N, C-alpha and C positions, 0 to 999 in steps of 0.2 A: 501495501503498499504505499503512494507517493505521500509525501510529506503534505504536497497541497492538498490533498483528496483527505487527509487524516484531518489537516485543519479543518479543513469544509465541514467534514464528518463531525468534528468536537463541536461546532457551532450549532449544528442541528441540535444535536444531543441536547445542549446549554440552552436551545432555544425552548424546544420541546418540557426542560426541565426548568424551566424558568418562573413557572406558576409554583410548585412546589419552595422554588426558592423564597419567590414574596412573600407567599403564606406562612414559613416558617419563621423569616425576618416579621413579619407586619404583625400575627397570631400566636407565635409560639410562645412560651414561657417556659423556661429552662425547669422551674426548680421540681414538675411533676415527672418529667422525663430525664431530664440534662442536667441533674442538679449539680454534679460536679464541675460542672461549667464553673463555677464557683471556688473551686478550686485549681481547675486549667485558666481563671482569668490571672492569674499571678504573675502565671507564664508569657499569656498572650499581652498583657500589658507591660510587662518589664522584667520579662523572665529572672525573674524571682525564685531561683530551683530550690532555695533553702529553708523558705518558709511555705511552701509547696509540700501536702503528705506523698508519702511514698504510699504505691510507685508512680504516681500522677506526676511527680518531678521528673521522670524519666523519661517521659513523653515530648521529647523536646523537638523532634523535627520537624513534623507537623507546624508544632506549636511556635518554632522557630517564624514560621512564614507568616501567622498572624500576627504576628510581635511586629514584623515588615510590615504588612502591610497598615499595622496602625502605625508605623513612623513614618508611611509614604503621606497618611490624611486621608485612606481610601474611604468615602464615607455617605452614604443617602440617608440624609433624615428625613424622618416622617413620624408621626404618633404611633407607636406600636405599643404591644403587650407588656414590654420588657420597662418602660417607661419608670414603672412604678419602683421598679432595681436601683434607678439611678434618685427619683425621688425619695426612697427611704433609707436605701443604705449606701449611696453613693456609685455603685455599677454604673460604669461610662456604656452610655451604648453605643459608640464607634467600637468599642473592644469586641462587644457581641457580635454587633453588624459583620464586621471583621474577618470571627470566629464563622459564621453563617456565610459569608460571599466566599473565604478560601474550602469550605467545603464544599460548595456548589461549584466551585471548580473543579475538585476534584471527583467528586457526580459524575460529571459531565464527562472527564478524562477516562474514567473506571469505565463509565457506558465506552466508549471508543476501546478502550483494552480489550474490552473484551469482544467486541466486533472484529476488532484486527487478530482478535484469537481464535474466533471460532472461522475467520477468513481463512486464514492460511491453513488450517483446517480441511474446509470443506470447498470455500471456490466458490463460496453460493454466496452473494448481496445479501437478501429477501433475508434469510434463515441468519446471518450472521445481525441484522441489521435489529430482528427483531428481540436478539439474544441481548443487546443495548438496552434494547426497549423495556423489556424485562424485569431487568434490574433497577431504569428509574421505577418501576411500578411495583415494585416491593416493600413489603411493607416497611422494612428498617432501612429503606430508604429516603424514607419521609423522616419518621420517629428516634431516627437515630444519625444515619449519617450525613441529614442536611440539619440536626440540630448543633448547638457551638462546642462538641466533642472534638475530637482526635478518632473518630471511626472511620473516618471518610478518609480520611487520609493514608490509615492504615488499609484498609481495602485496596486502595490503589497501587498499593506496597507491593500486596500480596496480587495482586492479579498481574502486574509486572513481574515479578517474581514467578509466579506463574507460568507464564507466558514463557520466562527464559527456562525453566524446568520443561516442558514440552518438547523445548528443542535440544535440550542437552547442552545450555550453556552455559558456561560457568562463571558471568554476569550475574548469577544469582549470587552469587557471594557479595556482591555490592548489596543487593536487601538484604540478606540475611546481617550484614553487618552494620543496616540503618535499621533494620527490627532492634537490633537491642537498644537502642533509643527513641523507641517508637512504640512498638507492641510486640511485648513477650511471648503473647501466646501465638503468636502466628510463625515463631520458631517450631513451639511443638508440632502444629499444623504440617509445617515442612518436614519436620523429621517424622511425622507419623508417614507422610506421603513417602518419605525417599523408604524408611523401614518396610511398606509394603512392597516397592517397587524392586527393593532391591532381592527382597526375598523370592519373588517372584522372577525378575529377569536375569540375576545376579551380572549387574552390570556395574562397572567402577565408579561412574559419574553419581550412581543412586547412594553410593558408598561415602564418597566425597559430601553431597550434601547431607548427608544424615551426620558425619562427623562432624561437616559445619554448622549445623543446627545445634547438634548437642556443645559444642565450643561456646558457642556465639550467649545458647542459654546460660551457660555456666558463667562465661564473664558477665552476663547479665546480674546474676544472682549475687556475683561477688560484689559488684559496683552496688547495688541495693544494697548490702548488709552492712556496707563502709561508706564510700563517697554520699551517696545520695540517702544513706540512711535516716527513716526517720519511723519515731516510735509508733506513730497515730494506727496504722495499720500491718503493724508487723508481723502480727499475729498470726495473718495471713498466710505469711508461708512458713510458716512451725509447724515440724513434721508432727506433733501431738496435737497441735490442734487440727490439723486435716486428717490423720486419723479417726480421731473421737468424729469428725463430723461428718465423716463416711460411714462410721460403725451404726452411729443413731440419726444418722439422715435429719438431721435438726433444722435445713432447712426446707427439705422435702412438703410439699404439702397441698394441697388443694389449689392455692392461688399460685403454686411453681408452677403448674401444667397449665392450669389457664394462661397465666402469660406466656408460657413458651407454645402451648398454640395458636395464641394471635399472631407469633412471629415467623410461622414456617409455611405460607402461602406456595411459596416456590417450591419449598421443600415437599410437601404434597403432591404439589402438580409434577415434581420427578417422579416420585412413587407412583403416582398413578397412572402414568403415561410406561412406566416399567410392569403392570399388572396387566395393561392392557394387552401390552404386546407378549406377555407372560400367556394371556387368555387366547391370543391370536398365534400362538405358537411361531412368535418371533422372537429371535435370537438378542439377546438383550451384552452390552458389556457388563460380563460378572463382577470384573477389578474393578471400575468406575463403583459400581454399588455397593462394592465392598468397602470401597476408600470413605464414600459418603457414610457408611453407617458406623464406622469404625471413629471419623470425624464427629460425629452427631455422639458418641459413647466418650469421647474424651471432652468436649465442651458437657456435656453436664457433670463425669467425674472433676474438672475443674471447678464449676461452678458453685458445686456442694459441697468440694474438699475446701476450696479456699472461701467459703461461707460466705460468697457472691449473691447469695437471694437468688433473686429472682430472675435476675440478669443471662442465662443462658441463651436464652433466642438472641439476646443483644449478640455475644461472644460468637454463635452460632454464625450470623449477620456474616462477621467478619468474611466467612470464606465462601457467600453466596455466588458469588462468579466461578465457582467451580460447582456448584452445583446447577448453575445456569447452562454453563461448557457442558456436562453429561446432558444436562436436558434435553438440550438442542441435538446432541449426538444423538440420542436415543431416537428422537422425532422424525427424522433423515427418513426412515424406510417410509413414512407414510407418505411421503412428500418427491421420492424415488422416481417417477415418472413425469416431474418437472425437472431434475436437477441432469447435469449433463457429468455424465458417470464416465466419460474420458478425462475429466481434468480430476477426478477421484484419482487418488494413488496412495499406495501402501493403506495404513493403519485404516484413513481417512474412507477409501474407497471399500474397505470390507464394512465398516460402518455403514457408509451409506447404501449397500445391498443388502444388511441385515446379518451379514457374518462377519464374527468378532467375538 
């Protein structure tokens, strides 16, 4: 995909998602859904690392861009639901705008990369474009990624890393390094993906990615316990607390499952397609299915053991580009009469014809 076409596609996704951006800026209230914003505010405003609680104080890469936007005085002023936080507690609306605006750019960029990821596999414009649109329509895009948190940039890094992973590029190592200072959970995600592929395919690349993921996570853990240490949430990373949370399932209740179900529209859609194909006796990609199930189990395990309450759906949504990628790959056989199979090669060709 040429640069000019990529820019054009980015602008299209930007226009499609603009109403979502404006809705969040105009009517969004960070307290119910995104109360972590008030911790990130210290980073967004003046990169105050040591007065921000851990692990929030290690989400530095995306926060630096928001801080840069603030320094560049990017701001559109209008009456918003956020005004009360300035009037009562002095939180600047410009910082809120810059965080939402940066996430808006990240969301459009992620949709663009999802298009590229699918297009490189299928060489099919319509399905690739639908893949990007599905991300914009996902529950978490509006309620998590466009809110003034760090999730949108984390998912952008994930899809960039996954694109490198699919073509077995060692540029993924750069992404893994950045994730130390953006979202440690995704290091575990790449580690899990690489572990499954290493067992199945036994290629050195996957061993390298697995080793890199483990190494970067160890670096993250050491930095959190030393340079970035803050006692506020230190208990979340203690083995004793994690074990006790798993044994007693203290955070698992009816609200946990209800909140989780609300965030899984694309996940449910993927499994619906898989079940439909099984009913019609069309082959599915069992390896991708296994990975998605394991990622879902991993997200629940980490949310419960770490005492993250009802946030499991939010965490799992960080890897939703992979769910979308697998979903589009699975629906290809239903469109095979309209696809040009001569353009498909290797794994993509086998998937397009239902063999894989």
